[in-house]
N, C-alpha and C positions, 0 to 999 in steps of 0.2 A: 332702433328695431328695423330690420330690413323688410322690404316688401317682397314677399315670395313671388317668384317667376313661374307663371303657369307651364305646366308641362305641354308638349306638343300635343298630346292627346286632349288635353283640357282646351287648347286653342282651337283645335279642329271642332270639338263640340260646341263651343262657343260661336264659331262661325256658322256652323250649320244650324244651331237654334236661332241665331241672330237672323239669319236669311228667311226662315220660316215665319218668325214672329214679325218681322219688318213687312213681310208681304202681307200677313194676315192683317196687321194694323192699317196698311194702306187700303186694303179691301174694306175694312170697316168703317174707315173714315171717307169711303168714297173717292179715294184717290187713284183707284185701279179698278179693274174688272177682272173676274176670275178667268176670262178667255184671253187676257193679254199676255204676250210673251214675257215681260218682266216678272209677272206674278208667277207664271208656271216655271220659269227659269229659276227663280228664287226657291220656289217649293222643291223642283226636283234636285237642285244642287244641294240644298240645306238638307233634305231628307236622305239623299245619297251619302253625304257625309256622315249623318247620325247612323244610318244603316252600317256603313263601313265599320265605324267605331263599335256599334253593337255585335257585328260579326266577330271583330277582333277580340273582344271582350266577353263573347260567348253568352250574351244577354239575348236569349231566344225570343222572348216577348217583345222586347223593343226592337229587335231586328225584324220581326213580322211586321210591326207597327209602321216603322220607317221604310222598310223595303216596298210594302203596298203603297205608301205614300209616294215614294219616289217613282214607281212604276206607273201609278195612275197619273201623276203629274206629267211625267215623261211622255206617256201615251197622249194625253192632251195637247201637249206641247207639239209634238210630232205631228199630229192631226192639223193644228193650226198652221204650222209651217209649211207643210206639203200643200195645203189648201191654197196658200199665197202663191208658191211656186209653181203649181200645176195648173 
């Protein structure tokens, strides 16, 4: 029996979900802070990937959820980065 190879879409979804879940787990375990760049980067990129997949497959509710999540994370990340550079 052959092991099925995940489709490119499935790989993007797995990567996006893994980034968000890893960041959340690190936060719950006290290994990061919600204002740290790695946490916000993982949330922004993960949610962005999932939002893109939701857009491509016309899953409007999922697109709304992930689009807002990506936008909020990116906004917080941008504020932190500009505060450090400014």
